C-alpha positions as CSV (number, residue, x, y, z in Angstrom):
1,M,0.0,0.0,0.0
2,T,1.4,3.4,-1.0
3,H,1.3,6.1,1.7
4,P,-0.7,9.2,0.7
5,S,2.4,11.5,0.8
6,A,4.2,9.3,-1.7
7,S,4.4,10.7,-5.3
8,A,5.6,9.3,-8.6
9,D,9.2,10.4,-7.8
10,S,9.1,8.9,-4.3
11,I,11.8,6.4,-3.3
12,Q,12.0,3.9,-0.5
13,R,14.1,5.2,2.3
14,R,15.3,3.5,5.5
15,I,15.5,4.7,9.0
16,T,17.3,2.6,11.6
17,L,16.9,3.5,15.2
18,L,19.5,2.2,17.7
19,R,19.3,2.9,21.4
20,H,22.7,3.0,23.1
21,A,23.8,-0.1,24.8
22,E,23.9,-0.6,28.6
23,A,25.9,2.0,30.4
24,L,27.6,2.1,33.7
25,P,25.7,3.7,36.6
26,D,25.9,7.5,37.0
27,L,28.1,7.8,40.1
28,Q,29.3,11.3,39.6
29,H,26.1,12.9,38.4
30,D,27.3,13.4,34.8
31,D,24.9,11.5,32.8
32,H,26.3,12.7,29.5
33,A,29.7,11.2,30.3
34,R,28.4,7.7,31.3
35,A,30.4,5.0,29.5
36,L,29.2,1.6,28.3
37,S,29.5,-1.3,30.7
38,P,31.5,-4.3,29.5
39,H,28.2,-6.2,28.9
40,G,26.9,-3.2,26.9
41,L,30.0,-3.2,24.7
42,E,29.6,-6.9,24.0
43,V,25.9,-6.5,23.1
44,A,26.6,-3.5,20.9
45,T,29.2,-5.5,19.0
46,R,26.7,-8.3,18.5
47,Q,24.1,-5.8,17.2
48,A,26.6,-4.7,14.5
49,Q,26.2,-8.0,12.8
50,W,22.6,-7.3,12.2
51,L,23.5,-4.1,10.2
52,Q,25.5,-6.1,7.6
53,P,23.9,-7.1,4.3
54,P,21.1,-7.7,3.6
55,Q,20.1,-5.0,6.1
56,A,23.0,-2.9,4.8
57,Q,25.0,-0.1,6.4
58,P,23.5,3.4,6.4
59,D,24.5,6.3,4.2
60,L,24.6,8.6,7.2
61,V,24.7,8.3,11.0
62,L,23.2,10.8,13.4
63,C,24.5,10.2,16.9
64,S,24.0,11.9,20.2
65,T,27.2,13.3,21.7
66,A,26.9,11.3,24.9
67,T,29.8,9.0,25.6
68,R,27.5,5.9,25.7
69,T,26.0,6.6,22.3
70,R,29.4,7.3,20.7
71,Q,30.8,4.0,22.2
72,T,27.8,2.1,20.9
73,L,28.4,3.6,17.4
74,D,32.1,2.7,17.6
75,A,31.2,-0.9,18.3
76,L,29.4,-1.0,14.9
77,A,32.7,-0.3,13.1
78,F,31.2,2.0,10.5
79,A,34.5,3.9,9.8
80,A,33.5,4.8,6.2
81,V,30.0,6.0,7.0
82,P,29.6,9.8,7.3
83,T,28.6,10.6,10.9
84,I,27.2,13.7,12.5
85,L,27.5,14.0,16.3
86,S,24.6,16.0,17.3
87,P,24.2,17.6,20.8
88,S,20.5,18.0,20.0
89,L,20.1,14.2,20.0
90,Y,21.1,14.0,23.7
91,L,17.9,13.0,25.4
92,A,15.9,14.3,22.4
93,S,12.1,13.9,22.2
94,A,10.4,12.0,19.4
95,S,9.3,15.3,17.8
96,E,12.8,16.7,18.0
97,M,14.2,13.6,16.3
98,L,11.5,13.8,13.6
99,A,12.4,17.4,12.9
100,L,16.1,16.3,12.4
101,L,15.0,13.6,10.0
102,Q,12.9,16.1,8.0
103,Q,16.0,18.2,7.5
104,L,18.1,15.4,6.0
105,D,19.7,15.9,2.5
106,D,17.5,14.1,0.0
107,A,20.5,12.1,-1.3
108,V,20.4,10.1,1.9
109,Q,18.5,6.9,1.5
110,H,19.3,5.1,4.8
111,V,19.9,6.9,8.0
112,L,20.9,5.5,11.4
113,L,20.0,7.4,14.5
114,V,21.9,6.4,17.7
115,G,20.2,7.9,20.8
116,H,18.3,7.6,24.0
117,N,15.0,6.6,25.5
118,P,12.3,7.7,25.9
119,G,12.8,9.5,22.6
120,M,13.8,6.5,20.6
121,H,10.8,4.5,21.6
122,G,8.6,7.5,21.1
123,L,9.9,8.1,17.6
124,A,9.4,4.5,16.6
125,A,5.8,4.6,17.8
126,L,5.3,8.0,16.2
127,L,6.5,6.9,12.8
128,A,5.0,3.4,12.8
129,R,2.0,2.9,10.5
130,D,2.3,-0.8,9.6
131,Y,4.3,-3.8,10.8
132,T,5.7,-6.6,8.7
133,S,4.9,-9.0,11.5
134,D,2.8,-9.3,14.7
135,A,6.0,-10.2,16.5
136,A,7.6,-6.8,15.6
137,A,4.5,-5.0,16.8
138,D,4.4,-7.0,20.0
139,A,8.1,-6.4,20.7
140,L,7.9,-2.7,20.2
141,A,4.8,-2.4,22.3
142,Q,6.9,-3.8,25.2
143,G,9.4,-0.9,25.1
144,F,12.8,-0.2,23.6
145,P,15.6,-1.8,25.6
146,T,19.3,-0.8,25.6
147,A,21.0,-1.8,22.3
148,G,17.5,-2.2,20.8
149,L,17.3,-1.7,17.1
150,V,14.3,-0.9,14.9
151,S,14.3,-0.7,11.1
152,L,11.7,1.3,9.3
153,R,10.9,1.9,5.7
154,V,9.3,5.1,4.3
155,T,8.4,6.0,0.7
156,L,9.2,9.7,0.1
157,A,10.4,12.0,-2.5
158,Q,11.9,14.3,0.1
159,W,12.8,13.9,3.8
160,S,10.9,17.0,4.5
161,A,7.7,15.1,3.7
162,L,8.3,12.6,6.6
163,T,5.2,12.6,8.8
164,P,3.9,10.7,11.8
165,H,2.5,7.2,11.0
166,S,4.2,7.1,7.6
167,A,6.6,4.2,8.1
168,E,6.5,0.4,7.9
169,V,8.3,-1.3,10.7
170,L,10.5,-3.9,8.9
171,A,12.2,-5.4,11.9
172,V,12.6,-5.1,15.6
173,Q,16.0,-6.5,16.8
174,F,16.1,-6.5,20.6
175,P,19.1,-8.3,22.2
176,H,18.2,-11.2,24.4
177,G,19.1,-11.2,28.0
178,V,19.7,-7.4,28.2
């Protein structure tokens, strides 16, 4: 089914949402500087396998400047992928992240956002219109755990046309035993 905002020159684009992996507790009251736990680093590294073909690596990464999000991104080993570290993604709301997506260059076909909850879960729920499986819908309804990954597809001519409830949830990849 084609979304009403799709036009003849629309193309399929991908949005991958990745919540940072498990971080160490905040002992010095500097949440922004919290690093990944050893378990979090291990889980982030495993999630990197999921972003290999056929899922494919993104054309662009937007990542929060927090230490734990940057370390999660480093575990993915995307050295050749252009990356924008964005202070505005630190604890961003769903609507703030949607606004960032709407400003993307239209040459980008697959973007990866690495960020935080509750914004990541909120953005997935805000964008979701359809699900490829009941299992994906059920998993996302339960929350968005650390190192959780959600892959969405939208059909748009321009990123500026991205609206709520315009995406199909292709996959929900939540690590087991987090």
